LUMTI-784344 format. One record per residue (C-alpha): residue in three letters; x, y, z. Coordinates in Angstrom, 2 decimals. Each point is the difference from the previous one (the first is absolute). Layout:
<dokols>
dokol r->ALA	east->X	north->Y	up->Z
...
</dokols>
This chain:
<dokols>
dokol r->MET	east->-20.55	north->-6.39	up->18.95
dokol r->ASP	east->-0.99	north->-0.66	up->-3.16
dokol r->ALA	east->1.94	north->2.00	up->-1.95
dokol r->GLN	east->2.73	north->-1.25	up->2.34
dokol r->LEU	east->-0.64	north->-3.91	up->-1.17
dokol r->ASP	east->0.06	north->0.94	up->-3.29
dokol r->GLU	east->3.11	north->2.15	up->-0.28
dokol r->GLN	east->1.62	north->-3.14	up->1.92
dokol r->ALA	east->-1.62	north->-2.60	up->-2.65
dokol r->GLU	east->2.03	north->1.93	up->-3.05
dokol r->GLN	east->2.96	north->0.11	up->2.37
dokol r->GLU	east->-0.11	north->-4.09	up->-0.06
dokol r->ARG	east->-1.11	north->0.40	up->-3.85
dokol r->LEU	east->3.14	north->2.44	up->-0.79
dokol r->ALA	east->2.43	north->-2.53	up->2.10
dokol r->ARG	east->-1.16	north->-3.08	up->-1.80
dokol r->VAL	east->0.41	north->2.08	up->-3.46
dokol r->TYR	east->3.48	north->0.37	up->0.40
dokol r->ARG	east->0.95	north->-2.84	up->1.92
dokol r->GLY	east->-1.03	north->-1.60	up->-3.29
dokol r->TRP	east->1.39	north->2.75	up->-2.18
dokol r->HIS	east->4.05	north->0.13	up->1.42
dokol r->GLY	east->2.13	north->-2.36	up->-0.97
dokol r->GLY	east->-2.28	north->-1.81	up->-2.15
dokol r->ALA	east->0.50	north->-0.78	up->-4.11
dokol r->ALA	east->-2.17	north->3.52	up->-0.73
dokol r->LEU	east->2.60	north->1.94	up->1.51
dokol r->ALA	east->2.73	north->-0.71	up->-2.04
dokol r->ARG	east->-1.57	north->2.10	up->-2.85
dokol r->TYR	east->1.18	north->2.66	up->2.21
dokol r->ALA	east->3.11	north->-0.66	up->0.64
dokol r->TRP	east->2.85	north->3.24	up->0.11
dokol r->HIS	east->1.87	north->-1.61	up->-2.52
dokol r->ARG	east->-2.53	north->0.30	up->-3.50
dokol r->PRO	east->0.61	north->2.33	up->-2.06
dokol r->GLU	east->-3.95	north->1.26	up->0.17
dokol r->ILE	east->0.42	north->0.67	up->3.59
dokol r->VAL	east->2.88	north->1.53	up->-0.20
dokol r->VAL	east->-1.61	north->2.31	up->-2.47
dokol r->GLN	east->-2.84	north->0.29	up->1.95
dokol r->ASP	east->2.05	north->0.71	up->3.56
dokol r->ALA	east->1.73	north->3.10	up->-2.17
dokol r->MET	east->-3.60	north->1.61	up->-0.67
dokol r->TYR	east->-1.07	north->-0.27	up->2.70
dokol r->THR	east->3.46	north->1.47	up->2.21
dokol r->ARG	east->-0.28	north->2.42	up->-2.72
dokol r->SER	east->-3.72	north->1.23	up->0.57
dokol r->LEU	east->0.83	north->-0.11	up->4.00
dokol r->SER	east->2.74	north->1.89	up->0.23
dokol r->ARG	east->-1.72	north->2.97	up->-2.04
dokol r->MET	east->-3.17	north->-0.40	up->2.04
dokol r->LEU	east->1.98	north->-0.10	up->3.46
dokol r->ALA	east->2.20	north->2.39	up->-1.14
dokol r->ALA	east->-3.18	north->2.45	up->-0.66
dokol r->THR	east->-2.04	north->-0.69	up->2.77
dokol r->VAL	east->2.11	north->-0.92	up->3.58
dokol r->GLY	east->3.02	north->1.61	up->-1.43
dokol r->THR	east->3.55	north->-0.83	up->-0.98
dokol r->ASP	east->1.39	north->-0.27	up->3.27
dokol r->LEU	east->-1.63	north->-3.17	up->1.39
dokol r->GLY	east->2.34	north->0.68	up->3.04
dokol r->ARG	east->-2.64	north->0.79	up->2.59
dokol r->ALA	east->-2.89	north->-1.38	up->-1.70
dokol r->THR	east->-2.10	north->-2.23	up->2.26
dokol r->VAL	east->-1.10	north->-3.27	up->-2.48
dokol r->ILE	east->-2.30	north->-2.56	up->1.07
dokol r->ASP	east->-0.56	north->-3.38	up->-2.53
dokol r->VAL	east->-3.14	north->-1.28	up->0.20
dokol r->GLY	east->0.16	north->-4.02	up->-0.93
dokol r->CYS	east->4.03	north->0.81	up->-0.29
dokol r->GLY	east->0.48	north->-4.04	up->-0.45
dokol r->THR	east->3.49	north->-0.59	up->-0.10
dokol r->GLY	east->1.33	north->3.82	up->-0.41
dokol r->GLY	east->0.90	north->1.07	up->-3.57
dokol r->PHE	east->-1.94	north->3.41	up->-0.06
dokol r->LEU	east->1.82	north->1.08	up->3.67
dokol r->ARG	east->3.23	north->-1.66	up->-1.16
dokol r->GLN	east->-0.38	north->2.51	up->-3.45
dokol r->LEU	east->-0.70	north->3.10	up->2.31
dokol r->ILE	east->2.98	north->-0.77	up->1.98
dokol r->ASP	east->2.14	north->-0.01	up->-3.11
dokol r->TRP	east->-1.55	north->3.13	up->-0.91
dokol r->GLY	east->0.94	north->1.68	up->3.55
dokol r->ALA	east->-2.69	north->-0.91	up->2.36
dokol r->THR	east->1.42	north->-0.78	up->3.39
dokol r->PRO	east->-0.96	north->-3.25	up->1.29
dokol r->ALA	east->-1.27	north->0.96	up->3.24
dokol r->ASN	east->-2.44	north->2.14	up->-1.69
dokol r->LEU	east->-1.71	north->-2.84	up->-1.95
dokol r->THR	east->-2.79	north->-2.97	up->1.27
dokol r->GLY	east->-1.13	north->-2.66	up->-1.55
dokol r->THR	east->-3.04	north->-1.67	up->0.58
dokol r->GLU	east->-1.28	north->-3.54	up->-0.81
dokol r->LEU	east->-2.45	north->-2.87	up->0.81
dokol r->GLN	east->2.51	north->-2.85	up->-1.40
dokol r->GLN	east->2.59	north->-0.26	up->2.98
dokol r->ASP	east->2.19	north->-2.44	up->-2.65
dokol r->ARG	east->0.24	north->3.04	up->-1.92
dokol r->LEU	east->1.27	north->2.30	up->2.47
dokol r->ASP	east->2.69	north->-3.02	up->0.90
dokol r->LEU	east->1.61	north->0.54	up->-3.34
dokol r->ALA	east->-0.68	north->3.77	up->-0.37
dokol r->VAL	east->2.06	north->0.46	up->3.32
dokol r->PRO	east->3.50	north->-1.47	up->-1.26
dokol r->ARG	east->-0.27	north->1.51	up->-3.03
dokol r->THR	east->-0.60	north->4.11	up->0.80
dokol r->ALA	east->2.13	north->2.04	up->1.86
dokol r->PRO	east->0.01	north->0.43	up->4.15
dokol r->GLY	east->-2.37	north->2.02	up->1.58
dokol r->VAL	east->-2.84	north->-0.45	up->-1.86
dokol r->HIS	east->-3.57	north->-0.67	up->1.86
dokol r->TRP	east->-1.93	north->-2.84	up->-0.87
dokol r->HIS	east->-3.17	north->-1.12	up->1.38
dokol r->CYS	east->-1.74	north->-3.28	up->-0.46
dokol r->GLY	east->-4.18	north->1.07	up->-0.04
dokol r->SER	east->-2.52	north->2.54	up->-1.33
dokol r->LEU	east->0.67	north->3.59	up->-0.39
dokol r->SER	east->-2.57	north->0.65	up->2.75
dokol r->ALA	east->2.91	north->-0.69	up->2.31
dokol r->LEU	east->2.20	north->3.21	up->-1.09
dokol r->PRO	east->-0.97	north->3.60	up->1.22
dokol r->SER	east->-1.50	north->2.54	up->-1.54
dokol r->ALA	east->1.81	north->2.97	up->-1.97
dokol r->SER	east->3.30	north->-1.93	up->0.10
dokol r->ALA	east->1.03	north->-0.18	up->-3.36
dokol r->ASP	east->1.02	north->2.91	up->-3.10
dokol r->LEU	east->-0.59	north->-3.12	up->-2.96
dokol r->VAL	east->-2.43	north->-2.74	up->0.66
dokol r->SER	east->0.64	north->-2.91	up->-3.05
dokol r->ALA	east->-1.78	north->-2.88	up->-0.45
dokol r->GLN	east->0.86	north->-2.18	up->-2.85
dokol r->THR	east->-2.49	north->-2.35	up->-2.08
dokol r->VAL	east->-1.21	north->-0.32	up->3.45
dokol r->LEU	east->-3.43	north->1.26	up->-0.72
dokol r->SER	east->-0.62	north->-2.19	up->-3.10
dokol r->SER	east->0.57	north->-2.78	up->1.97
dokol r->ILE	east->-3.27	north->0.76	up->2.30
dokol r->LEU	east->-3.05	north->-1.08	up->-1.44
dokol r->ASP	east->-2.46	north->1.61	up->2.36
dokol r->PRO	east->-1.22	north->3.63	up->-0.67
dokol r->ASP	east->-0.40	north->0.89	up->3.71
dokol r->ILE	east->3.20	north->-1.93	up->1.54
dokol r->ARG	east->1.82	north->2.34	up->-2.96
dokol r->GLN	east->-1.21	north->3.01	up->1.13
dokol r->ARG	east->0.74	north->-1.15	up->3.50
dokol r->LEU	east->3.55	north->0.25	up->-0.89
dokol r->ALA	east->-0.20	north->3.07	up->-2.13
dokol r->ALA	east->-1.44	north->1.95	up->3.23
dokol r->ASP	east->3.18	north->-1.53	up->2.15
dokol r->MET	east->2.57	north->1.12	up->-2.33
dokol r->TRP	east->-1.64	north->3.42	up->0.02
dokol r->ARG	east->0.18	north->-0.13	up->4.00
dokol r->VAL	east->3.41	north->-0.47	up->0.28
dokol r->LEU	east->1.10	north->2.64	up->-3.05
dokol r->LYS	east->0.92	north->3.06	up->1.73
dokol r->PRO	east->-1.33	north->3.03	up->-1.76
dokol r->GLY	east->1.50	north->1.04	up->-2.38
dokol r->GLY	east->1.40	north->-3.57	up->-0.89
dokol r->TRP	east->-0.48	north->-1.94	up->-3.14
dokol r->CYS	east->-1.69	north->-3.62	up->-0.67
dokol r->LEU	east->1.97	north->-1.87	up->-2.74
dokol r->VAL	east->-2.23	north->-3.34	up->-2.28
dokol r->PHE	east->1.33	north->-1.79	up->-2.63
dokol r->ASP	east->-2.81	north->-2.81	up->-0.59
dokol r->PHE	east->-1.50	north->-1.53	up->-3.30
dokol r->ARG	east->-2.26	north->2.10	up->-2.58
dokol r->TYR	east->-2.18	north->-3.43	up->-1.18
dokol r->ASN	east->-0.68	north->-3.21	up->1.40
dokol r->ASN	east->1.60	north->-3.06	up->-0.60
dokol r->PRO	east->-2.42	north->-2.43	up->-1.30
dokol r->ARG	east->2.38	north->-3.06	up->0.97
dokol r->ASN	east->0.34	north->1.56	up->3.17
dokol r->PRO	east->-3.19	north->-0.02	up->1.89
dokol r->HIS	east->2.09	north->1.28	up->3.29
dokol r->VAL	east->0.32	north->3.33	up->-0.94
dokol r->ARG	east->-2.23	north->2.66	up->-0.60
dokol r->LYS	east->1.08	north->3.55	up->-2.51
dokol r->VAL	east->0.50	north->3.25	up->1.76
dokol r->THR	east->-1.73	north->2.90	up->-1.84
dokol r->ARG	east->0.82	north->3.71	up->0.09
dokol r->ALA	east->-3.92	north->1.03	up->0.66
dokol r->GLU	east->0.47	north->-2.48	up->3.89
dokol r->LEU	east->3.53	north->1.25	up->0.81
dokol r->ASP	east->-1.20	north->3.89	up->-0.35
dokol r->GLY	east->-3.50	north->-0.96	up->2.17
dokol r->PHE	east->2.48	north->-1.59	up->2.52
dokol r->TRP	east->2.33	north->3.18	up->0.80
dokol r->PRO	east->-1.03	north->3.34	up->-0.02
dokol r->GLY	east->3.16	north->0.99	up->-1.35
dokol r->ARG	east->1.36	north->3.75	up->0.12
dokol r->GLN	east->1.50	north->-0.76	up->-3.53
dokol r->GLN	east->0.65	north->-3.66	up->-1.95
dokol r->GLN	east->2.26	north->-1.38	up->-2.79
dokol r->TYR	east->-0.68	north->-3.23	up->-1.79
dokol r->GLU	east->1.91	north->-1.35	up->-2.53
dokol r->THR	east->-0.74	north->-3.45	up->-2.28
dokol r->LEU	east->3.00	north->-2.34	up->-0.35
dokol r->LEU	east->1.55	north->-3.91	up->-1.40
dokol r->LEU	east->-1.16	north->-1.62	up->-2.72
dokol r->ALA	east->-2.80	north->-2.61	up->0.79
dokol r->PRO	east->2.59	north->-3.00	up->0.91
dokol r->PRO	east->-1.31	north->-2.14	up->-2.66
dokol r->VAL	east->0.98	north->2.69	up->-2.31
dokol r->GLY	east->3.35	north->0.53	up->1.65
dokol r->ARG	east->0.49	north->-3.60	up->-0.27
dokol r->ALA	east->-0.90	north->-0.60	up->-3.43
dokol r->LEU	east->2.46	north->3.04	up->-0.71
dokol r->ALA	east->2.83	north->-1.69	up->2.26
dokol r->ALA	east->2.33	north->-0.94	up->-3.28
dokol r->LEU	east->0.52	north->3.05	up->-1.22
dokol r->PRO	east->1.66	north->3.37	up->0.80
dokol r->ALA	east->-0.98	north->1.76	up->3.21
dokol r->LEU	east->-0.95	north->3.22	up->-2.21
dokol r->VAL	east->-2.98	north->-1.77	up->-1.77
dokol r->SER	east->-1.70	north->-0.28	up->3.66
dokol r->GLU	east->1.19	north->3.49	up->1.20
dokol r->ILE	east->-1.85	north->1.62	up->-3.32
dokol r->LEU	east->-2.93	north->-2.64	up->-0.23
dokol r->ALA	east->-0.71	north->1.32	up->3.82
dokol r->ALA	east->0.19	north->3.54	up->-0.97
dokol r->LEU	east->-1.81	north->-0.04	up->-2.94
dokol r->ALA	east->-2.84	north->-2.37	up->0.89
dokol r->PRO	east->-1.15	north->1.03	up->3.75
dokol r->PRO	east->-3.56	north->-2.38	up->-0.04
dokol r->LEU	east->3.16	north->-2.93	up->-0.11
dokol r->ARG	east->1.08	north->1.50	up->3.32
dokol r->SER	east->-0.85	north->-2.43	up->2.72
dokol r->HIS	east->0.82	north->1.89	up->3.12
dokol r->PHE	east->-0.08	north->2.90	up->1.18
dokol r->LEU	east->2.00	north->2.80	up->2.91
dokol r->TYR	east->-2.20	north->2.33	up->1.97
dokol r->MET	east->1.07	north->2.49	up->2.60
dokol r->THR	east->-2.93	north->2.01	up->2.01
dokol r->GLN	east->0.95	north->2.53	up->2.60
dokol r->LYS	east->-1.57	north->0.78	up->3.72
dokol r->GLU	east->-0.95	north->3.22	up->0.66
dokol r->TYR	east->2.01	north->2.61	up->2.60
</dokols>
């Protein structure tokens, strides 16, 4: 009972944080047209495509996917662009207003679920993803429970995918970094892939007026300046 109350309190906290964030002035820093965001999106897409091709495979048409904390559905739309079948995709989200934005922006057939992952059936997905979700959960026990639920809905041989922060943000107390050791502790994976990427946002903004190649070279030559990571681990058959 205490665990359920703790989880409910954490969900309410997350809802308050995101209600204050979305539509606020801070969101303008991440507008799609800003030069540093264009560069970051390109870096992310390149790394994601390479990692998915090496794990799930190059034919996404048959892959069943659950995106945890799907927001407005951007990750699922990317998969559809790469050949995923909409009817094989599910997005879960705690905030109905985010799903209300996702549905009209996304191809028909995608399944949407407002609520926790615990309502979804076990062993139902080839890929389960969480994009900047774990870092938003401050309570380590609730993080652990979400990770266990992700593993539960994953088919044997399927892959968990996490994209998240490597470092704490001293200006944002509502997020906490996710470490490689923490991820390895969550899932007894058969094999793992881990890649750091993206320049820390303050660095990216400082270089925004320069040619994109400058950011690309700095990200390649200075790994400590990379603020995010992609991680994949495979469930045993």
